[in-house]
matplotlib code that plots the C-alpha trace (Angstrom):
import matplotlib.pyplot as plt

x = [29.0, 28.5, 26.5, 24.7, 23.5, 22.8, 20.2, 18.5, 18.0, 16.0, 14.2, 12.7, 12.3, 10.2, 7.5, 5.5, 5.9, 4.6, 2.5, -0.5, -0.8, -0.7, 2.9, 2.1, 4.4, 7.4, 7.1, 6.4, 10.3, 11.7, 10.4, 11.5, 14.8, 15.9, 13.9, 16.0, 18.6, 17.8, 16.7, 13.9, 10.8, 8.5, 6.1, 3.6, 0.6, -1.7, -5.2, -6.3, -3.7, -2.3, 0.4, 3.4, 6.9, 9.4, 11.7, 14.4, 17.8, 20.7, 23.2, 22.2, 18.6, 19.7, 19.8, 22.6, 23.3, 22.4, 19.0, 19.1, 15.9, 14.8, 11.4, 10.0, 7.7, 8.4, 6.7, 4.4, 5.4, 2.8, 3.1, 7.1, 8.5, 11.5, 13.8, 13.3, 10.2, 10.7, 10.1, 12.2, 16.0, 17.9, 22.1, 23.7, 27.3, 28.1, 24.1, 21.7, 17.9, 14.9, 11.9, 13.7, 17.3, 18.7, 15.7, 16.3, 15.9, 19.4, 19.9, 17.5, 19.1, 22.7, 21.3, 20.0, 23.2, 25.3, 22.8, 24.9, 28.2, 26.4, 25.5, 28.7, 30.3, 30.6, 28.3, 28.7, 25.1, 22.8, 22.5, 18.5, 16.2, 13.9, 12.2, 8.9, 5.9, 4.5, 7.3, 7.0, 2.7, 4.5, 5.8, 2.4, 3.9, 6.2, 4.2, 3.1, 6.6, 7.6, 4.2, 6.0, 9.6, 8.2, 7.5, 10.8, 12.6, 15.1, 15.7, 18.5, 20.9, 21.4, 19.8, 20.6, 17.8, 19.6, 18.1, 21.0, 23.1, 26.4, 27.8, 27.4, 26.5, 22.8, 21.5, 18.4, 16.4, 12.7, 9.8, 6.2, 3.0, 1.1, -2.3, -5.6, -8.0, -11.4, -13.7, -17.8, -19.2, -22.5, -23.1, -25.3, -24.6, -22.2, -24.1, -24.8, -21.4, -22.4, -25.5, -23.4, -20.1, -17.0, -15.4, -12.1, -12.3, -12.4, -9.1, -7.3, -8.3, -6.9, -3.7, -3.4, -2.9, -0.9, 1.4, 1.4, 2.2, 4.7, 6.4, 6.5, 7.9, 10.6, 11.3, 12.1, 15.3, 16.6, 20.1, 22.9, 20.4, 22.3, 19.2, 18.7, 16.4, 16.4, 13.1, 10.0, 8.1, 4.9, 3.7, 0.7, 1.1, -1.8, -5.3, -8.5, -12.0, -15.3, -17.2, -17.8, -16.1, -19.8, -20.6, -19.6, -17.0, -19.2, -15.7, -12.3, -9.7, -5.8, -3.3, -0.4, 2.6, 3.9, 7.6, 8.3, 11.8, 12.8, 11.3, 8.8, 5.5, 3.4, -0.1, -0.3, 0.7, -2.1, -4.4, -3.7, -4.9, -7.5, -9.2, -8.9, -10.9, -13.3, -13.4, -13.2, -14.0, -16.7, -18.9, -20.4, -20.2, -22.3, -25.0, -24.8, -25.4, -25.5, -24.1, -21.3, -18.3, -14.4, -12.6, -8.5, -7.2, -4.2, -3.2, -0.3, 2.5, 5.7, 8.2, 11.6, 15.0, 16.9, 20.2, 19.0, 19.3, 21.8, 25.5, 25.9, 24.4, 26.8, 29.4, 29.4, 29.3, 32.6, 34.4, 34.0, 34.1, 36.6, 34.3, 33.1, 30.9, 27.5, 24.9, 20.5, 18.7, 15.7, 13.7, 11.9, 12.7, 11.1, 13.9, 12.3, 9.8, 12.6, 14.3, 11.2, 10.7, 14.4, 16.6, 20.1, 19.2, 20.8, 20.2, 23.3, 23.2, 24.8, 23.6, 22.0, 18.8, 18.8, 17.9, 15.5, 11.3, 12.6, 12.2, 15.0, 16.2, 19.4, 22.0, 25.6, 27.6, 30.0, 27.5, 26.8, 29.7, 30.3, 27.5, 28.4, 31.6, 30.0, 27.9, 31.4, 32.6, 29.2, 30.0, 32.8, 32.6, 29.9, 32.2]
y = [-20.4, -19.5, -22.9, -22.6, -19.4, -20.5, -24.2, -21.6, -19.0, -21.9, -22.6, -18.5, -18.3, -21.3, -19.5, -17.3, -14.7, -12.4, -8.9, -9.1, -12.2, -14.8, -15.5, -18.3, -20.5, -18.9, -17.2, -20.7, -21.9, -18.9, -19.2, -23.2, -22.3, -19.8, -22.4, -25.4, -23.0, -22.2, -19.1, -17.1, -15.9, -12.9, -12.9, -9.7, -10.2, -7.8, -7.2, -9.9, -12.8, -13.7, -11.8, -12.1, -9.8, -11.7, -10.7, -12.7, -11.0, -13.0, -12.1, -10.0, -8.2, -5.3, -2.0, -1.4, -3.6, -3.9, -4.4, -6.6, -5.8, -7.3, -8.1, -11.5, -10.6, -10.2, -8.4, -10.1, -12.0, -11.8, -10.0, -10.9, -13.3, -15.9, -17.8, -20.3, -20.5, -17.6, -19.2, -22.2, -20.9, -22.1, -22.0, -21.0, -20.6, -17.5, -16.3, -17.9, -17.0, -16.1, -13.9, -12.1, -13.8, -9.9, -7.9, -9.4, -12.7, -13.5, -10.7, -13.2, -15.9, -14.4, -13.6, -16.9, -18.4, -16.5, -17.7, -20.0, -18.3, -15.4, -17.4, -18.9, -15.7, -14.0, -10.9, -7.9, -6.6, -8.0, -8.8, -8.5, -9.6, -8.6, -9.6, -7.2, -8.1, -6.1, -3.8, -3.7, -2.1, 0.7, -0.9, -2.3, -4.4, -2.0, 0.2, -3.6, -4.3, -1.3, -1.5, -4.7, -3.6, -0.6, -3.2, -4.8, -4.1, -2.9, -0.8, -1.6, 1.4, 0.8, -0.5, -1.7, -2.1, -4.9, -3.9, -4.4, -1.2, -2.9, -2.9, 1.1, 3.1, 4.7, 7.3, 8.8, 7.8, 9.7, 9.0, 7.3, 8.0, 4.7, 5.8, 4.2, 6.5, 4.2, 5.9, 5.2, 6.1, 5.3, 2.9, 3.1, 1.5, 3.2, 3.6, 7.0, 7.5, 10.7, 10.4, 8.2, 8.6, 6.4, 6.4, 5.1, 8.2, 9.9, 8.3, 8.9, 12.7, 12.6, 10.8, 13.3, 15.9, 13.8, 13.3, 17.7, 17.7, 15.8, 17.8, 20.2, 18.9, 17.7, 20.7, 22.2, 19.8, 20.3, 22.2, 20.2, 17.8, 13.9, 12.1, 10.2, 12.1, 15.0, 15.5, 14.1, 11.8, 10.1, 6.4, 5.2, 1.0, -0.4, 0.2, -1.5, -1.6, -1.5, -4.2, -4.5, -2.3, -1.6, 0.1, 2.6, 2.0, 1.7, 2.0, 3.0, 2.1, 2.8, 2.4, 5.1, 6.7, 9.6, 9.5, 13.2, 14.8, 14.6, 17.4, 18.1, 17.9, 15.7, 16.8, 20.0, 18.0, 15.1, 18.3, 19.9, 16.9, 15.9, 19.3, 18.5, 15.6, 17.2, 20.9, 20.2, 16.3, 15.5, 18.3, 17.0, 13.6, 14.6, 16.4, 13.2, 10.9, 11.9, 8.3, 9.1, 9.7, 10.2, 8.8, 9.3, 7.6, 7.8, 3.9, 4.4, 7.6, 5.3, 8.1, 8.6, 8.3, 11.4, 11.9, 13.4, 9.8, 8.3, 9.3, 6.8, 3.9, 4.9, 5.6, 1.9, 0.6, 3.1, 1.8, -2.3, -2.0, 1.2, 2.4, 6.1, 7.5, 8.3, 8.2, 8.8, 6.4, 6.8, 3.7, 3.0, 1.1, 0.6, 2.1, 5.4, 4.6, 3.0, 6.8, 8.3, 6.3, 7.6, 4.9, 5.6, 3.8, 3.0, 1.1, -1.3, -4.8, -7.1, -6.7, -4.9, -2.9, -2.6, -6.7, -5.9, -6.6, -7.5, -11.2, -13.2, -11.6, -13.2, -12.2, -13.6, -16.1, -13.4, -11.1, -13.3, -13.7, -10.1, -10.3, -12.9, -11.0, -8.1, -10.1, -11.9, -8.2, -6.9, -9.9, -9.2, -5.7, -6.4, -9.6]
z = [9.9, 7.1, 6.1, 9.3, 7.8, 5.1, 6.6, 9.0, 6.4, 4.3, 7.1, 7.2, 3.5, 3.6, 5.0, 2.8, 5.9, 3.4, 5.1, 6.6, 7.1, 10.3, 11.9, 14.0, 11.8, 11.5, 14.9, 15.6, 14.6, 15.6, 19.6, 19.4, 18.0, 20.6, 23.3, 22.2, 22.7, 27.1, 25.8, 27.5, 24.7, 24.7, 22.5, 21.9, 19.4, 17.3, 19.1, 16.8, 18.7, 14.3, 14.3, 16.8, 17.8, 19.0, 22.3, 23.6, 25.9, 26.4, 29.3, 32.1, 32.5, 33.5, 31.1, 28.4, 26.0, 22.4, 20.1, 17.4, 15.1, 12.3, 10.5, 9.9, 6.7, 3.2, 0.6, -2.2, -5.4, -7.6, -10.6, -10.6, -12.8, -11.0, -12.0, -9.2, -6.3, -4.3, -1.5, -1.8, -0.7, -3.8, -4.2, -7.4, -6.6, -4.0, -4.5, -2.2, -3.8, -2.3, -0.8, 1.8, 1.3, 1.8, 2.2, 6.0, 6.8, 6.4, 9.1, 11.3, 10.1, 11.1, 14.4, 14.9, 13.9, 16.6, 19.7, 20.5, 20.8, 22.4, 25.3, 25.2, 26.0, 29.0, 28.2, 30.9, 29.1, 27.1, 23.8, 22.9, 20.1, 18.8, 15.7, 14.5, 12.1, 9.0, 8.5, 5.2, 5.4, 8.1, 10.9, 12.3, 14.8, 16.2, 18.3, 19.5, 20.3, 22.3, 24.5, 25.2, 26.3, 28.5, 30.3, 31.0, 34.5, 32.1, 29.2, 26.3, 24.9, 21.4, 18.7, 15.2, 12.8, 10.5, 7.0, 4.1, 4.2, 2.4, 6.9, 6.2, 9.5, 8.4, 10.3, 8.7, 5.9, 5.1, 6.8, 5.2, 5.1, 3.6, 2.5, 1.1, -0.9, -1.7, -3.8, -4.5, -7.7, -9.8, -11.9, -14.9, -18.5, -20.1, -23.6, -21.5, -18.9, -18.0, -16.2, -14.3, -11.9, -12.9, -9.6, -12.1, -14.1, -10.6, -9.5, -12.5, -11.6, -8.1, -9.2, -12.0, -9.3, -6.7, -9.2, -10.0, -6.5, -6.7, -10.1, -7.8, -4.9, -7.2, -8.5, -6.0, -3.7, -0.7, -1.0, -0.4, 0.6, 1.3, 0.4, -3.4, -4.3, -2.0, -2.5, -1.5, -3.6, -3.8, -5.3, -6.2, -6.1, -6.2, -8.5, -8.4, -9.1, -11.7, -12.6, -16.5, -19.6, -20.3, -17.1, -15.0, -12.5, -9.2, -7.2, -7.4, -4.1, -5.1, -2.2, -2.3, -0.3, 0.5, 1.8, 3.7, 4.2, 7.4, 9.3, 6.6, 7.8, 5.8, 6.9, 5.3, 1.7, 1.9, 3.3, -0.3, -1.3, 0.1, -0.3, -4.2, -3.6, -1.2, -2.9, -6.7, -7.1, -4.8, -5.6, -9.2, -8.4, -5.8, -8.1, -9.9, -6.8, -3.3, -2.7, -4.4, -1.8, -1.3, 1.4, 1.6, 4.5, 6.1, 7.3, 9.3, 9.3, 9.8, 10.9, 9.4, 11.3, 11.6, 13.7, 17.0, 18.9, 16.2, 17.7, 20.5, 18.7, 15.2, 17.7, 19.1, 15.7, 14.6, 17.4, 16.7, 12.7, 12.5, 9.9, 10.8, 7.5, 8.1, 6.1, 5.3, 3.1, 1.0, 2.4, 5.7, 8.5, 11.8, 13.5, 13.7, 16.0, 18.4, 17.7, 18.6, 21.9, 22.5, 21.5, 20.1, 17.0, 13.2, 10.5, 9.8, 8.0, 5.3, 1.6, -0.4, -0.8, -4.7, -4.5, -2.2, -3.2, -7.1, -8.7, -8.3, -4.4, -2.9, -0.7, -1.3, 0.7, 1.5, 2.7, 5.6, 6.9, 6.6, 9.3, 11.8, 11.6, 12.7, 15.7, 16.7, 17.3, 19.0, 21.0, 21.9, 22.6, 25.3, 27.3]

ax = plt.figure().add_subplot(projection="3d")
ax.plot(x, y, z, "-o")
ax.set_aspect("equal")
plt.show()
């Protein structure tokens, strides 16, 4: 079975399914695989019809059962130094290297490899397969998927999001506000920059303010919090702008994120940043050029996962695995979307998040074996 998983994973890793790109190829492969096994597949598309979620049900189409969820997209590899081709699965001893191998095409491959066993089982409750798009950039596929699920005649009982957790039960994680700031400056010759507006200079001041707020928040960690770190965090991930070294930058954009602690109102913190931009930075910019501008844009607010709906799903996993711990993580998943819709949801999957998003990402064959063993226990429990 592990070799079968590796074979499917090889196909999945071979698709350059970086977030935001059309999903026709990888979704087409998954759909064909499922249909070749006699499984009906429902696709739910984004507004342009370029990206799709996959949903399939094995067993009776009744209330209850388990949803096995994962995402088909991966993060980019640009700027990373890999020892192997990131989009060619490469085996070295017990390790399978490739972008998405652990986050989280390894879990997808385990689920797909188990389809014949799901079909052969005498299931009294259904097993649902739900693969979503664009999780890595804010779970953009989830509202579309949830809308599609709301139209079914049945409602699943338990959601298991198979992100890599070292096979530990996770009942909570931070949310995330995916942000973009677009700054319009005023270009002039650099021989007299004071009559222009450098958008890059303005961006540096705003980023400094964001970092100052981050330091302030970090200085007041939540007492006895299970989260690491026990406070909300910022990260500026991308910055670009300007046209030449001898001209003030007429534009600068930067992408950043804010990961609030569960229960925190992130809008208050973002409002503080917007106020600094509009009240402190913008007036002197407009004094030099009325067209100068700062836009702070919330592209998507990813919900955190708290434990208010988690226990039924956690108990399900505990009963079949014997694992009784309840943990939290600082990374985000699609689980918060499910939980906010009232589904009992946990995050539980093979591999470790420490290898995700990094060069030379890999999953171990032993971890694949753990994923298969768990899915077999799910099958037995629902039979």
